[in-house]
C-alpha positions as CSV (number, residue, x, y, z in Angstrom):
1,M,71.8,128.4,94.4
2,E,73.5,126.1,92.1
3,E,73.8,122.2,93.2
4,L,77.1,120.6,93.9
5,D,77.7,116.7,94.4
6,R,79.8,115.3,97.2
7,I,81.4,113.7,95.3
8,I,83.9,115.2,92.6
9,G,84.9,111.8,90.7
10,R,86.3,108.5,91.6
11,Y,88.5,106.2,89.5
12,T,89.1,102.3,89.4
13,G,92.2,101.4,87.6
14,S,92.5,97.9,86.1
15,Q,95.3,97.1,89.2
16,P,94.7,96.6,92.7
17,G,96.6,99.2,95.0
18,P,95.7,101.8,97.5
19,L,92.7,104.2,98.5
20,I,93.1,107.7,97.6
21,I,91.3,110.1,98.7
22,A,91.4,113.7,97.7
23,F,89.6,116.4,99.6
24,G,88.9,120.1,98.2
25,A,87.1,122.7,99.9
26,M,87.3,121.1,103.5
27,H,86.6,125.3,104.0
28,G,84.0,126.7,101.3
29,N,86.1,128.9,100.0
30,E,89.2,127.5,99.1
31,L,88.0,125.9,95.6
32,A,91.5,125.5,93.4
33,G,91.7,122.0,95.0
34,V,88.5,121.4,94.3
35,R,89.2,122.0,90.5
36,A,92.7,120.1,90.8
37,I,90.3,117.5,91.5
38,D,88.1,117.6,88.7
39,M,91.2,118.2,86.5
40,V,93.3,115.1,87.6
41,F,89.7,112.7,86.6
42,R,90.2,114.5,83.1
43,M,93.0,113.3,82.7
44,L,93.1,110.0,84.3
45,K,90.0,109.2,81.4
46,V,91.7,110.6,78.6
47,E,95.6,109.1,79.3
48,P,95.1,105.3,78.1
49,Q,94.0,107.3,75.0
50,Q,97.2,108.8,74.2
51,N,99.1,105.8,76.5
52,P,97.9,102.6,76.1
53,D,100.7,100.8,78.7
54,F,99.7,103.3,81.1
55,V,98.2,101.8,84.1
56,F,96.3,103.4,87.5
57,Y,96.7,100.9,90.3
58,G,93.6,101.6,93.0
59,R,91.2,103.6,93.1
60,M,90.5,107.6,93.7
61,L,88.0,109.3,95.3
62,G,87.6,112.9,94.9
63,I,85.6,114.5,97.9
64,R,84.4,118.4,98.4
65,G,84.7,118.9,102.5
66,N,82.2,121.9,103.3
67,L,79.6,121.3,100.6
68,K,77.2,124.0,102.0
69,A,80.0,126.5,102.2
70,C,80.9,125.7,99.1
71,Q,78.0,126.7,97.5
72,L,77.4,129.8,99.2
73,G,81.7,130.8,98.7
74,V,82.4,131.0,102.8
75,R,84.7,129.0,104.4
76,Y,82.6,127.4,107.0
77,L,78.9,128.1,108.4
78,Q,79.0,127.7,111.9
79,K,81.8,126.0,112.6
80,D,85.5,125.7,111.2
81,L,84.8,121.9,109.3
82,N,88.6,121.5,109.6
83,R,88.7,121.5,113.4
84,Q,85.4,119.2,114.0
85,F,87.5,115.5,113.4
86,T,87.6,114.9,117.2
87,P,87.4,111.1,118.2
88,E,84.4,112.8,120.5
89,N,82.9,114.7,118.3
90,I,82.9,112.5,115.5
91,Q,81.1,109.8,117.9
92,R,78.8,112.5,119.2
93,V,77.5,113.4,115.4
94,R,77.7,109.4,114.3
95,L,75.0,108.6,117.2
96,S,73.1,111.3,116.5
97,Q,70.2,112.1,114.2
98,N,70.3,114.3,111.4
99,H,67.7,117.1,112.6
100,D,70.1,117.5,115.3
101,L,72.9,118.8,114.0
102,N,74.1,121.8,113.0
103,A,75.5,122.7,108.8
104,E,78.9,121.7,109.8
105,D,77.7,118.6,112.3
106,L,75.9,117.3,109.4
107,E,78.9,117.7,106.5
108,L,81.1,115.8,109.4
109,K,78.8,112.8,109.2
110,T,77.7,112.9,105.1
111,I,82.3,112.4,104.5
112,L,82.3,109.7,107.4
113,E,79.5,107.4,106.1
114,L,80.8,108.6,102.8
115,V,84.2,107.1,103.6
116,D,82.9,104.3,105.6
117,A,81.1,103.6,102.3
118,E,84.1,103.3,100.6
119,I,86.5,101.7,102.5
120,A,83.8,98.6,103.0
121,D,83.5,98.5,99.1
122,Y,87.3,98.4,98.2
123,Q,88.5,97.1,101.2
124,P,91.7,98.5,100.5
125,T,94.9,97.3,102.1
126,E,96.2,100.9,101.9
127,L,94.9,104.5,102.6
128,F,95.7,107.8,101.3
129,V,94.4,111.3,102.7
130,I,95.1,114.7,100.7
131,D,93.1,117.2,102.3
132,L,94.1,120.4,99.2
133,H,93.6,123.7,100.6
134,T,94.6,127.3,99.7
135,T,95.6,130.2,102.1
136,T,94.3,134.3,102.1
137,A,98.7,135.3,101.8
138,D,100.7,135.2,98.7
139,G,104.2,134.3,99.3
140,G,104.8,130.1,99.2
141,I,103.2,126.5,99.3
142,F,104.1,123.9,101.6
143,S,102.3,119.9,102.7
144,I,101.8,119.3,106.3
145,A,102.3,116.2,107.8
146,S,101.3,114.2,110.9
147,D,103.6,113.1,113.6
148,A,103.8,110.0,112.7
149,P,107.0,109.1,109.9
150,Q,105.0,107.9,106.7
151,S,103.3,111.6,106.6
152,L,106.1,113.1,107.1
153,K,108.0,110.9,104.1
154,L,105.0,111.3,102.0
155,A,105.2,115.5,102.3
156,K,108.5,116.1,101.3
157,S,107.6,114.1,97.7
158,L,105.1,117.0,97.3
159,H,108.3,118.7,96.3
160,A,106.9,122.0,98.5
161,P,108.5,122.8,102.1
162,V,107.2,120.7,105.1
163,I,105.6,122.2,108.3
164,T,105.7,119.6,111.2
165,G,104.2,120.0,114.4
166,M,100.7,121.1,113.8
167,L,98.8,118.4,115.6
168,R,99.9,119.2,118.6
169,S,99.2,122.3,118.5
170,L,95.6,121.9,116.7
171,R,92.4,119.8,117.3
172,G,90.5,117.9,115.0
173,T,91.6,118.3,111.7
174,T,92.1,115.8,108.5
175,L,95.7,115.1,109.6
176,H,94.3,113.7,112.9
177,H,91.6,111.6,112.0
178,F,93.0,110.1,108.8
179,C,95.4,108.2,111.2
180,C,96.2,104.7,111.3
181,D,94.1,104.7,114.7
182,H,91.2,105.1,112.8
183,F,91.2,102.3,110.4
184,S,91.5,98.7,109.7
185,C,94.5,99.6,107.3
186,P,97.7,101.7,107.1
187,T,96.6,105.1,107.0
188,T,98.6,108.3,105.6
189,S,96.9,111.7,105.1
190,V,99.2,115.1,104.4
191,T,97.4,118.4,103.7
192,F,98.5,120.7,100.8
193,E,98.8,124.4,100.6
194,A,98.5,125.4,96.6
195,G,99.0,129.3,96.9
196,Q,97.0,132.1,97.8
197,H,92.7,131.5,97.5
198,K,92.9,133.6,94.2
199,D,96.1,132.9,92.2
200,P,94.5,130.7,89.4
201,L,98.3,128.9,89.2
202,S,97.0,127.8,92.6
203,T,94.9,124.7,91.1
204,R,98.2,124.1,89.0
205,R,100.1,123.5,91.7
206,A,97.5,121.5,93.0
207,I,97.2,119.4,90.7
208,A,100.9,119.0,90.3
209,A,101.0,118.5,94.2
210,L,98.3,115.4,93.9
211,I,99.7,113.9,90.3
212,N,103.3,113.2,92.7
213,L,101.5,111.9,95.3
214,L,99.6,109.3,93.2
215,R,103.0,108.6,91.6
216,S,104.8,108.5,95.3
217,V,102.6,106.0,96.5
218,R,102.7,104.1,93.1
219,C,98.7,104.1,91.9
220,V,100.8,105.4,88.2
221,R,104.5,104.7,87.4
222,S,107.0,107.6,87.2
223,E,107.3,107.2,83.4
224,D,104.2,108.1,83.2
225,V,104.7,111.7,85.1
226,E,105.4,114.4,83.1
227,N,108.2,116.0,84.8
228,R,106.3,120.0,84.4
229,H,104.3,118.6,87.3
230,D,107.6,118.5,89.4
231,D,108.6,121.8,87.8
232,I,105.6,123.6,88.9
233,L,106.4,123.1,92.7
234,M,110.4,123.1,92.2
235,N,110.6,126.8,90.9
236,Y,107.6,127.8,93.1
237,S,109.3,126.5,96.4
238,K,113.0,128.0,95.3
239,G,114.9,129.6,98.6
240,L,111.7,128.6,100.7
241,P,113.0,125.8,103.7
242,K,112.9,122.7,103.2
243,V,111.4,121.2,106.7
244,A,110.0,123.7,109.3
245,E,108.4,123.5,112.7
246,L,105.4,124.8,114.7
247,L,106.5,127.3,117.2
248,K,102.9,129.2,118.2
249,V,99.9,129.3,116.7
250,H,97.7,132.4,117.4
251,P,94.0,131.0,118.3
252,V,90.9,134.0,118.2
253,K,87.9,134.7,118.4
254,K,85.2,136.8,116.7
255,E,84.5,138.5,119.5
256,D,88.8,139.8,119.6
257,R,87.8,142.0,117.0
258,F,91.5,140.5,116.0
259,K,93.2,142.3,112.5
260,M,96.7,141.6,111.0
261,E,98.7,144.0,109.9
262,P,98.9,144.5,106.3
263,G,101.4,143.0,104.2
264,F,102.7,139.9,106.0
265,Q,103.1,136.6,103.5
266,N,104.1,132.9,103.7
267,F,108.0,132.7,105.1
268,Q,108.1,136.1,105.7
269,P,111.1,136.6,108.4
270,I,109.7,137.9,111.9
271,Q,111.8,139.9,114.4
272,K,110.8,138.9,118.0
273,G,109.2,142.1,119.1
274,Q,107.6,142.9,115.7
275,L,104.1,144.0,115.4
276,L,102.3,141.3,114.3
277,A,98.7,142.2,114.8
278,N,96.0,144.4,117.3
279,D,92.9,142.5,119.0
280,K,90.4,144.3,121.7
281,N,93.7,144.0,123.9
282,G,96.0,146.1,122.1
283,P,98.8,145.1,120.0
284,I,99.8,141.8,119.6
285,Y,103.8,141.1,119.1
286,S,106.3,138.2,118.1
287,G,107.8,136.5,120.7
288,Y,110.5,135.1,118.3
289,D,113.4,135.5,115.7
290,C,110.8,133.6,113.1
291,H,109.2,133.3,109.7
292,I,105.2,133.9,109.9
293,L,102.6,131.7,108.1
294,M,99.4,131.7,107.2
295,P,98.4,135.3,108.5
296,L,94.8,135.6,108.6
297,Y,93.4,138.5,106.5
298,Q,90.0,137.1,106.0
299,H,86.4,138.1,108.2
300,Q,86.1,133.7,109.1
301,G,89.0,131.6,110.9
302,E,90.0,130.4,114.2
303,D,94.0,131.0,113.6
304,G,95.6,134.9,113.9
305,F,98.5,133.4,111.8
306,F,101.0,130.3,112.7
307,L,105.1,131.3,113.7
308,I,107.6,129.1,112.2
309,Q,111.1,128.0,112.5
310,V,113.6,126.5,110.2
311,I,114.4,123.1,110.2
312,E,116.5,122.7,107.3
């Protein structure tokens, strides 16, 4: 098995600025984010040679999330890592010995310790976190914002539809943890869904989102960012809503024998009463006239589908 490093890369600019933490493969089978982060580090390394006036403000750190699952090419080993960032779970793993922790608990503990060490070393006045993901379905890219206004503003800057209200129906995501409540400096986080897992263009879209974030938080100057990064995201978002709010998430367990009806795509319009899926209890119908997001077309996962309503 190939041995992978937890740290994808680290880049410290010549001028002070915020600390950017970029996560890829928080779900181990979602590799576009890792490839995108690695490529951005490569771009940053050569940029000063091509552009002598280039200045980077701050530091960027790239982290593989679920390292063991990434090595095996699966979403997770025992439980979804992106549901483990709850205050009570974080306290438990911090106080536990490694030999008492399961696979995802160890991943969580390692990430927490790495982030703590990075903050202590760089001592930023601001912290920004982007968690890069992909989905099992085609049909659109989108950002997920927390309930904080600064998160919504940052998500809108990524030139993709923004989904709000997720934190009220989910627990223990990176968006829940990486906020001002848990860190000594102002902290803003967003999640970016770059497209379908196996779509080669998902990596390009994740690169564009990450570069746009660096520009938005003033790590790089606008004049140093090529327009093509905006174009990649805006062209793929044509016809999609600017902002949508979560109506419902359908949770699933392994014993439910959940099976999504075939052919659904992100942002597809759904009618009230439409058949969406089946499980051991029978058919599952939509309770709304709305749109569907992230229908589950893989074996692992705790969310069968999300239903959203367009706000703007």
